[in-house]
SELUMBA-499889 format. One record per atom (N, C-alpha, C): residue in three letters; chain; atom name; x, y, z. Coordinates in pm, whole numbers. Example, Ala and Ser with C-alpha at 12.3 -4.5 7.8 and 13.67 -1.06 7.14 Angstrom:
# residues 2
<rec vextor="ALA" vexlo="A" minu="N" px="1319" py="-569" pz="780"/>
<rec vextor="ALA" vexlo="A" minu="CA" px="1230" py="-450" pz="780"/>
<rec vextor="ALA" vexlo="A" minu="C" px="1320" py="-330" pz="780"/>
<rec vextor="SER" vexlo="A" minu="N" px="1285" py="-225" pz="708"/>
<rec vextor="SER" vexlo="A" minu="CA" px="1367" py="-106" pz="714"/>
<rec vextor="SER" vexlo="A" minu="C" px="1290" py="3" pz="787"/>
//
This chain:
# residues 53
<rec vextor="UNK" vexlo="A" minu="N" px="84" py="-116" pz="0"/>
<rec vextor="UNK" vexlo="A" minu="CA" px="0" py="0" pz="0"/>
<rec vextor="UNK" vexlo="A" minu="C" px="90" py="123" pz="0"/>
<rec vextor="UNK" vexlo="A" minu="N" px="60" py="213" pz="-91"/>
<rec vextor="UNK" vexlo="A" minu="CA" px="142" py="334" pz="-103"/>
<rec vextor="UNK" vexlo="A" minu="C" px="82" py="452" pz="-29"/>
<rec vextor="UNK" vexlo="A" minu="N" px="-48" py="454" pz="-11"/>
<rec vextor="UNK" vexlo="A" minu="CA" px="-111" py="564" pz="59"/>
<rec vextor="UNK" vexlo="A" minu="C" px="-257" py="538" pz="84"/>
<rec vextor="UNK" vexlo="A" minu="N" px="-311" py="602" pz="186"/>
<rec vextor="UNK" vexlo="A" minu="CA" px="-454" py="591" pz="218"/>
<rec vextor="UNK" vexlo="A" minu="C" px="-496" py="718" pz="288"/>
<rec vextor="UNK" vexlo="A" minu="N" px="-613" py="769" pz="252"/>
<rec vextor="UNK" vexlo="A" minu="CA" px="-664" py="890" pz="314"/>
<rec vextor="UNK" vexlo="A" minu="C" px="-816" py="893" pz="298"/>
<rec vextor="UNK" vexlo="A" minu="N" px="-880" py="978" pz="374"/>
<rec vextor="UNK" vexlo="A" minu="CA" px="-1023" py="1001" pz="361"/>
<rec vextor="UNK" vexlo="A" minu="C" px="-1044" py="1142" pz="308"/>
<rec vextor="UNK" vexlo="A" minu="N" px="-1152" py="1160" pz="238"/>
<rec vextor="UNK" vexlo="A" minu="CA" px="-1180" py="1291" pz="182"/>
<rec vextor="UNK" vexlo="A" minu="C" px="-1308" py="1290" pz="101"/>
<rec vextor="UNK" vexlo="A" minu="N" px="-1337" py="1402" pz="36"/>
<rec vextor="UNK" vexlo="A" minu="CA" px="-1460" py="1409" pz="-42"/>
<rec vextor="UNK" vexlo="A" minu="C" px="-1454" py="1318" pz="-164"/>
<rec vextor="UNK" vexlo="A" minu="N" px="-1571" py="1272" pz="-205"/>
<rec vextor="UNK" vexlo="A" minu="CA" px="-1579" py="1183" pz="-321"/>
<rec vextor="UNK" vexlo="A" minu="C" px="-1718" py="1193" pz="-381"/>
<rec vextor="UNK" vexlo="A" minu="N" px="-1732" py="1139" pz="-500"/>
<rec vextor="UNK" vexlo="A" minu="CA" px="-1863" py="1127" pz="-558"/>
<rec vextor="UNK" vexlo="A" minu="C" px="-1880" py="986" pz="-611"/>
<rec vextor="UNK" vexlo="A" minu="N" px="-2002" py="941" pz="-622"/>
<rec vextor="UNK" vexlo="A" minu="CA" px="-2034" py="805" pz="-660"/>
<rec vextor="UNK" vexlo="A" minu="C" px="-2090" py="804" pz="-801"/>
<rec vextor="UNK" vexlo="A" minu="N" px="-2035" py="719" pz="-887"/>
<rec vextor="UNK" vexlo="A" minu="CA" px="-2085" py="704" pz="-1023"/>
<rec vextor="UNK" vexlo="A" minu="C" px="-2116" py="557" pz="-1046"/>
<rec vextor="UNK" vexlo="A" minu="N" px="-2242" py="526" pz="-1065"/>
<rec vextor="UNK" vexlo="A" minu="CA" px="-2285" py="389" pz="-1090"/>
<rec vextor="UNK" vexlo="A" minu="C" px="-2330" py="379" pz="-1235"/>
<rec vextor="UNK" vexlo="A" minu="N" px="-2280" py="280" pz="-1306"/>
<rec vextor="UNK" vexlo="A" minu="CA" px="-2312" py="260" pz="-1447"/>
<rec vextor="UNK" vexlo="A" minu="C" px="-2414" py="147" pz="-1461"/>
<rec vextor="UNK" vexlo="A" minu="N" px="-2509" py="166" pz="-1550"/>
<rec vextor="UNK" vexlo="A" minu="CA" px="-2612" py="65" pz="-1573"/>
<rec vextor="UNK" vexlo="A" minu="C" px="-2553" py="-57" pz="-1642"/>
<rec vextor="UNK" vexlo="A" minu="N" px="-2597" py="-174" pz="-1597"/>
<rec vextor="UNK" vexlo="A" minu="CA" px="-2551" py="-301" pz="-1653"/>
<rec vextor="UNK" vexlo="A" minu="C" px="-2666" py="-400" pz="-1644"/>
<rec vextor="UNK" vexlo="A" minu="N" px="-2688" py="-478" pz="-1748"/>
<rec vextor="UNK" vexlo="A" minu="CA" px="-2802" py="-569" pz="-1753"/>
<rec vextor="UNK" vexlo="A" minu="C" px="-2794" py="-679" pz="-1647"/>
<rec vextor="UNK" vexlo="A" minu="N" px="-2674" py="-726" pz="-1615"/>
<rec vextor="UNK" vexlo="A" minu="CA" px="-2660" py="-837" pz="-1520"/>
<rec vextor="UNK" vexlo="A" minu="C" px="-2633" py="-792" pz="-1377"/>
<rec vextor="UNK" vexlo="A" minu="N" px="-2610" py="-663" pz="-1358"/>
<rec vextor="UNK" vexlo="A" minu="CA" px="-2585" py="-610" pz="-1224"/>
<rec vextor="UNK" vexlo="A" minu="C" px="-2658" py="-476" pz="-1211"/>
<rec vextor="UNK" vexlo="A" minu="N" px="-2786" py="-479" pz="-1174"/>
<rec vextor="UNK" vexlo="A" minu="CA" px="-2865" py="-355" pz="-1171"/>
<rec vextor="UNK" vexlo="A" minu="C" px="-2839" py="-269" pz="-1047"/>
<rec vextor="UNK" vexlo="A" minu="N" px="-2715" py="-254" pz="-1009"/>
<rec vextor="UNK" vexlo="A" minu="CA" px="-2680" py="-174" pz="-892"/>
<rec vextor="UNK" vexlo="A" minu="C" px="-2711" py="-26" pz="-913"/>
<rec vextor="UNK" vexlo="A" minu="N" px="-2702" py="21" pz="-1037"/>
<rec vextor="UNK" vexlo="A" minu="CA" px="-2726" py="162" pz="-1066"/>
<rec vextor="UNK" vexlo="A" minu="C" px="-2872" py="201" pz="-1045"/>
<rec vextor="UNK" vexlo="A" minu="N" px="-2961" py="104" pz="-1036"/>
<rec vextor="UNK" vexlo="A" minu="CA" px="-3103" py="134" pz="-1013"/>
<rec vextor="UNK" vexlo="A" minu="C" px="-3133" py="168" pz="-868"/>
<rec vextor="UNK" vexlo="A" minu="N" px="-3042" py="140" pz="-777"/>
<rec vextor="UNK" vexlo="A" minu="CA" px="-3065" py="169" pz="-636"/>
<rec vextor="UNK" vexlo="A" minu="C" px="-3050" py="318" pz="-609"/>
<rec vextor="UNK" vexlo="A" minu="N" px="-3135" py="374" pz="-525"/>
<rec vextor="UNK" vexlo="A" minu="CA" px="-3124" py="518" pz="-497"/>
<rec vextor="UNK" vexlo="A" minu="C" px="-3008" py="546" pz="-401"/>
<rec vextor="UNK" vexlo="A" minu="N" px="-2933" py="650" pz="-429"/>
<rec vextor="UNK" vexlo="A" minu="CA" px="-2825" py="695" pz="-341"/>
<rec vextor="UNK" vexlo="A" minu="C" px="-2864" py="834" pz="-293"/>
<rec vextor="UNK" vexlo="A" minu="N" px="-2889" py="847" pz="-164"/>
<rec vextor="UNK" vexlo="A" minu="CA" px="-2933" py="975" pz="-109"/>
<rec vextor="UNK" vexlo="A" minu="C" px="-2816" py="1067" pz="-77"/>
<rec vextor="UNK" vexlo="A" minu="N" px="-2709" py="1007" pz="-21"/>
<rec vextor="UNK" vexlo="A" minu="CA" px="-2597" py="1090" pz="23"/>
<rec vextor="UNK" vexlo="A" minu="C" px="-2472" py="1004" pz="35"/>
<rec vextor="UNK" vexlo="A" minu="N" px="-2361" py="1057" pz="-7"/>
<rec vextor="UNK" vexlo="A" minu="CA" px="-2231" py="992" pz="16"/>
<rec vextor="UNK" vexlo="A" minu="C" px="-2179" py="1048" pz="147"/>
<rec vextor="UNK" vexlo="A" minu="N" px="-2169" py="963" pz="248"/>
<rec vextor="UNK" vexlo="A" minu="CA" px="-2134" py="1007" pz="383"/>
<rec vextor="UNK" vexlo="A" minu="C" px="-1984" py="1028" pz="396"/>
<rec vextor="UNK" vexlo="A" minu="N" px="-1905" py="932" pz="352"/>
<rec vextor="UNK" vexlo="A" minu="CA" px="-1760" py="944" pz="360"/>
<rec vextor="UNK" vexlo="A" minu="C" px="-1697" py="855" pz="254"/>
<rec vextor="UNK" vexlo="A" minu="N" px="-1568" py="877" pz="231"/>
<rec vextor="UNK" vexlo="A" minu="CA" px="-1498" py="798" pz="131"/>
<rec vextor="UNK" vexlo="A" minu="C" px="-1356" py="772" pz="179"/>
<rec vextor="UNK" vexlo="A" minu="N" px="-1307" py="652" pz="150"/>
<rec vextor="UNK" vexlo="A" minu="CA" px="-1168" py="616" pz="177"/>
<rec vextor="UNK" vexlo="A" minu="C" px="-1100" py="593" pz="43"/>
<rec vextor="UNK" vexlo="A" minu="N" px="-989" py="658" pz="22"/>
<rec vextor="UNK" vexlo="A" minu="CA" px="-913" py="646" pz="-101"/>
<rec vextor="UNK" vexlo="A" minu="C" px="-788" py="564" pz="-72"/>
<rec vextor="UNK" vexlo="A" minu="N" px="-761" py="463" pz="-155"/>
<rec vextor="UNK" vexlo="A" minu="CA" px="-645" py="377" pz="-137"/>
<rec vextor="UNK" vexlo="A" minu="C" px="-559" py="382" pz="-262"/>
<rec vextor="UNK" vexlo="A" minu="N" px="-431" py="398" pz="-243"/>
<rec vextor="UNK" vexlo="A" minu="CA" px="-335" py="394" pz="-353"/>
<rec vextor="UNK" vexlo="A" minu="C" px="-247" py="272" pz="-330"/>
<rec vextor="UNK" vexlo="A" minu="N" px="-263" py="171" pz="-416"/>
<rec vextor="UNK" vexlo="A" minu="CA" px="-192" py="45" pz="-396"/>
<rec vextor="UNK" vexlo="A" minu="C" px="-117" py="5" pz="-522"/>
<rec vextor="UNK" vexlo="A" minu="N" px="-23" py="-84" pz="-508"/>
<rec vextor="UNK" vexlo="A" minu="CA" px="50" py="-143" pz="-618"/>
<rec vextor="UNK" vexlo="A" minu="C" px="-5" py="-284" pz="-635"/>
<rec vextor="UNK" vexlo="A" minu="N" px="-76" py="-308" pz="-745"/>
<rec vextor="UNK" vexlo="A" minu="CA" px="-141" py="-437" pz="-766"/>
<rec vextor="UNK" vexlo="A" minu="C" px="-63" py="-526" pz="-862"/>
<rec vextor="UNK" vexlo="A" minu="N" px="68" py="-516" pz="-864"/>
<rec vextor="UNK" vexlo="A" minu="CA" px="151" py="-600" pz="-948"/>
<rec vextor="UNK" vexlo="A" minu="C" px="149" py="-742" pz="-891"/>
<rec vextor="UNK" vexlo="A" minu="N" px="112" py="-842" pz="-972"/>
<rec vextor="UNK" vexlo="A" minu="CA" px="108" py="-979" pz="-921"/>
<rec vextor="UNK" vexlo="A" minu="C" px="249" py="-1032" pz="-895"/>
<rec vextor="UNK" vexlo="A" minu="N" px="257" py="-1132" pz="-810"/>
<rec vextor="UNK" vexlo="A" minu="CA" px="385" py="-1195" pz="-779"/>
<rec vextor="UNK" vexlo="A" minu="C" px="433" py="-1285" pz="-892"/>
<rec vextor="UNK" vexlo="A" minu="N" px="539" py="-1359" pz="-867"/>
<rec vextor="UNK" vexlo="A" minu="CA" px="596" py="-1451" pz="-965"/>
<rec vextor="UNK" vexlo="A" minu="C" px="499" py="-1566" pz="-991"/>
<rec vextor="UNK" vexlo="A" minu="N" px="462" py="-1592" pz="-1118"/>
<rec vextor="UNK" vexlo="A" minu="CA" px="368" py="-1701" pz="-1147"/>
<rec vextor="UNK" vexlo="A" minu="C" px="433" py="-1838" pz="-1130"/>
<rec vextor="UNK" vexlo="A" minu="N" px="350" py="-1938" pz="-1107"/>
<rec vextor="UNK" vexlo="A" minu="CA" px="397" py="-2076" pz="-1090"/>
<rec vextor="UNK" vexlo="A" minu="C" px="320" py="-2164" pz="-1188"/>
<rec vextor="UNK" vexlo="A" minu="N" px="391" py="-2243" pz="-1270"/>
<rec vextor="UNK" vexlo="A" minu="CA" px="328" py="-2332" pz="-1366"/>
<rec vextor="UNK" vexlo="A" minu="C" px="271" py="-2452" pz="-1291"/>
<rec vextor="UNK" vexlo="A" minu="N" px="140" py="-2472" pz="-1305"/>
<rec vextor="UNK" vexlo="A" minu="CA" px="75" py="-2584" pz="-1237"/>
<rec vextor="UNK" vexlo="A" minu="C" px="81" py="-2708" pz="-1324"/>
<rec vextor="UNK" vexlo="A" minu="N" px="49" py="-2693" pz="-1453"/>
<rec vextor="UNK" vexlo="A" minu="CA" px="56" py="-2805" pz="-1546"/>
<rec vextor="UNK" vexlo="A" minu="C" px="92" py="-2750" pz="-1683"/>
<rec vextor="UNK" vexlo="A" minu="N" px="193" py="-2810" pz="-1748"/>
<rec vextor="UNK" vexlo="A" minu="CA" px="235" py="-2766" pz="-1880"/>
<rec vextor="UNK" vexlo="A" minu="C" px="171" py="-2858" pz="-1983"/>
<rec vextor="UNK" vexlo="A" minu="N" px="69" py="-2809" pz="-2052"/>
<rec vextor="UNK" vexlo="A" minu="CA" px="-3" py="-2888" pz="-2150"/>
<rec vextor="UNK" vexlo="A" minu="C" px="78" py="-2910" pz="-2278"/>
<rec vextor="UNK" vexlo="A" minu="N" px="181" py="-2831" pz="-2303"/>
<rec vextor="UNK" vexlo="A" minu="CA" px="260" py="-2844" pz="-2425"/>
<rec vextor="UNK" vexlo="A" minu="C" px="380" py="-2937" pz="-2406"/>
<rec vextor="UNK" vexlo="A" minu="N" px="411" py="-2975" pz="-2282"/>
<rec vextor="UNK" vexlo="A" minu="CA" px="523" py="-3066" pz="-2257"/>
<rec vextor="UNK" vexlo="A" minu="C" px="486" py="-3206" pz="-2305"/>
<rec vextor="UNK" vexlo="A" minu="N" px="586" py="-3276" pz="-2359"/>
<rec vextor="UNK" vexlo="A" minu="CA" px="560" py="-3414" pz="-2406"/>
<rec vextor="UNK" vexlo="A" minu="C" px="615" py="-3514" pz="-2312"/>
//
């Protein structure tokens, strides 16, 4: 984690056919937490090599 803070924010919900979350009413955004993280994945591990003979 590189940083975290609280502060003003706004909520934007996009309409989607399989997730109708945007149809819910939002009366007020009370608070917001902002996180700045590094989401680089670790070293991958081969579980099964389908091309090996």
